[in-house]
N, C-alpha and C positions, 0 to 999 in steps of 0.2 A: 196183503197188500196186493197194489190192484196198480199196473205196470204200461204201458202203451208197449205191448209187443208185437213186434213186426212179422208174421208170418209171409211167407208164398210159396202158395199151396201147399194147401194144408190139409190133415188129415181125412183120409177117407169116414163115412158117414158110419161107423163100421163092419163095414168088408171088408173080410180076407180075399175077393175076386169083384173085379171088375162090377158093377151094377148094368151096364148096358148105357141107351136112351136115356134121357130123362123125358118122361111123360109130359104132359101138358093139359090134364082135362078139363082146365077152365082158365084160359086162358084167354086174359077178356083186361090183361093189364094195360095192355098197349105201350112195356113195356122194349124197344127194343135196342139193337148196337149202337145205334146213330144216339140214342139218346144221349142228357149230360153227361158226365164225367159225375162220379161219386165221389166223397174226399178220399184221401190217403194215397197220392201217388203213388208211393214207396209199401205200399202194404199187400200183402200175402197172395198167396191163392189156395180157395180150397178146392182139393179136385174128388168130388163124393164119389167113392166106388173104387178109385184106383190108390188110397193113400193119400201120401203124403209126397206130392213132387218136391224135391230138392230146388230151383231153380227160380232165383231173383239175384239176376244183375244187380238191382237198385241197392240189396244188403250182404255183401258177399258171405260175410263171416255173425250177422248178427241177425239174420233171418228166423224163422224155422222154419218149418217144414217145406219151404217151397225156395228158399233160399238158397240163388245159386251163387256162386264162390268162384269168383277173381283171385280167390289169393293163395294160403300158404295148405289150409284144410289144416281140421282138426280143431287144436288146442294152439297150434303155430301161429295163429293169426295175431299179430298183436292190436286186433281190438276186440280178440275172441267174440264168445257165441258160439253157433252154429252156420258148418261150412255144407254150400248145397251146390247143384248145379245150376248149367245157366238153363233158363226157359229158352227154347226156340223160338215160342207160338206168343207170347206177350197177348197183347189184344187189350183191347176197351173196358169199362165197369156200365151197364145202364143204369139208373137209379131211377128211378117211381118217386120214391117216401126214404125221409132218411129212420133210421134203426135207432141211433139215439134217441129221436125226438117221440122218433114214432106218432107221426103224424098223416095215420088217415085215418078217415071217418068216422064214426061211432060203429062198432059191433066189428069193425076191421083192425089188421096188425100190420103191422112194415115187418116184412119178411126177407131171408134170403133169397133167391134161386136163380136155375140154371134156365136162360132164353135161346140156348142151343146145342142144346145134350149133351151140352160135357163137364163143364163145373158149376161151383155158384160163380155166375158174373152179372147177377144183379137186384136188384131191388124189386120186389111191388108189394100193394094191399090185399091178405089175404082176409076172408073170415072168419072170425073166432068162432068155435065149434060152442054151440051148448055144452056146458058143465068142463068147461078146459080147465087141463092138466095145468097145476104151480108144481116151478122146480124140484125135481127130486121124483114127480110120477112118473107112471109107465105113460106110455102118448105112441102114435100110430102116425104115419105119413099115408098122403092119399099120391098113388103111382108109386113115387119113387122118394127117395130120400134130398132130391135137390128140384122137386118142385114148388117150394113154397106153401104146401098146405099141409097143418099138423091139430092137432089135437089140445095143444100145449097155450095156454091163455096170453093175454100179451106180454111184450116183452119175454119171452123165452120160445123156446124153439127145439124140434123134436131132434136129438141127438143118438148118435152111437146106436144106429138101424140096421136091424136085424133086416137084410134084405126077403131072407124066407118069410118071414111073418109082417113087415111093415112093422117091426114092433123098437120103439125108444125107449129113451130118458130123456124130458124136458128137463132144459141146462137155460140157465139168466144168460137174457143177453145183457151186456156194461149199458150202463146207466149215464151220465155226466156228455158228457162230447169228446170229441176222438182228441184235444191234445191235452183233453181232463177227462181219461173215460174210471168208471167206479166199478167194482165190484163189490155187494155190501157182503158175501162170504169170506173172511180174511186170511182162508186157505185156497183162495185160489188169485188170477190173475187175469185180468182181461187181452183175449186175442184177438187182434184184428188182423183180418185176412183176405183175402178176395180183391186187394183194393177199396176195402170197406164193405167188400157184400158181406161181411161173417164179422160178429161183435161177440165173443164169448164168453163167460168167467170161466174156466177148466184150471181145475184141481192142481194146486203146486206139488211137487215131489220129487224125489228123489234118487238119481239118477245109479244111485251105487246099488242099494237098497233095492230099487224095483220096487215105491209101495202101492203100487196104482192098484187098483181092483181085479178082477181075473177078468181077463177079454183084452189089457189094455196093457202099455207101456208108459215107458216116459221120457219125455221128449224133450229138446232143447228151443227155448224161444227164449231169443234176447237177454237178461239177464238173467231167466228161471226155466225151468224144465215143466212141462202140465201134461198129464196124461194123457192121454189117445188112445184109440183105438188099435188096438194090434193087427193089419192085413197084413201080415206075413202067411199066412198060410200052410203052404209042404216047403216053402221056400224061408230063403231070411239066414240061413246058416253064415256062420265066418269065411266071405270071400263070394257068399252069392251075389249077383247085379244087382241093382236096385234104382229106380227112377224116383222113386216115393219113401219119405225117410220112416213109414211107420210100415214100410214091408222091410226090415230088419227082425229078427225076434226080441226080444226083453233082453235089455244088458248090451246092444246091439246099436250103432247108427247108420243111415246111409253116409258116406263119406265121399269126397272127392276120389276120381282112381286113384292117382298118387298118392293117395293114404295106405292102401292095400298092394301087397306085393300080389304080381299074377293079376291085375285088376285091369283089362284090356277089355274094348272095347264095348264096355259100357260105362254107361254113366255116373255110378259111382258103385259101387263095393260097400256089403256088412262089413264091418269091423267093432272093435270091442272098447265099451265104455272102461276107463279102468284107475282103481284107488289109488294114487298119488302117494300114499299114508302109508299102504299094502309093502311090507318086506318083502315080495314077492316080486317091485317091482317090474322090468319088464318080460319077466319070466309071463305078466301076466296075459302080454300077448303072442298071439299065436303063429304074429310076425317075423319072429324078435330076429331070426337065425334069417330071415331077407332084411333088417334093418329097422322093424315096427320100435317103436321108442311111448310108451307110457309117457305122454307128455301134458301140461295143464292145458284145461280148456279152455280157459280163461289167460289174459295177460295176467300175469300173478300183483299185477298192480292195481289191479283194476276188477280181481276178481268180487264178484258178488256175496258178503254174508251167507252163511253156507253152504258152498263149493269151493271152499279154499282145496277139499281130497278131490274134488272131476277132473279125472281125465281123458285121453281118447289116444288109441294105439292107431298111431301114423309113423308112416316115413320124413322125417323132416328135411324140410326143404333142402 
């Protein structure tokens, strides 16, 4: 399955805590915030080191990780998908090269990076290391996960990076183009993020059984759910405040404040994914006594195949 999924502020690159400022040991790309905007005005934005930012006003209920929600929340939206919180920052994207076309000179590859020390917000040509890693291979990054310099081959990015070791796993970038992104592995889907600065083929997962590898959890992206790094650390239990979707424990999602009882003064709070076919019904929701119900995540008339049982614990609007 290959879909153009729209994320807005996406997954932390394997970090349970912030990775600090982005070192740039070889910043000779010339990319600046004033460069021409890249593709995808409605795309999402990754935030390396701080998890998935649930903020994208362009896609209130269909974005993945930063999808800002001005809608009802959870499955209560008419459009379905995921619900996130408004991103107050915004900002443009500076592109030196095309991630899909990989149009850099020989010996270099087009990579996402951060040109301001925060999130992946730009692309630039980076050197391809000697004996580069292929998708699935172990890899290393130079500086940290958002410098755009790693040991993976052309068309791959070092992902889910351990901040202590700077080691991660090479993940294939999408091929094709933004209007028709392609992932060769049918068990992955193309996740386009950060206004097009991230294009990765990430594993599709089941949010009910949480079938991702250890250290990752299942998060919603448009018509699919994908595996991403669990950056919850010591936080992330039910009712905990959240600003990024992957700072909630596996089986929980970062939803708008109105979805969770007692969620006051936070951009969002962690609440449960629930099983619509479970005989327990609303009893799956810790906030049942305060009005939470297990309601469909998607519009029942437009539920993607395989997700008919997916709901979220939400206070209906």
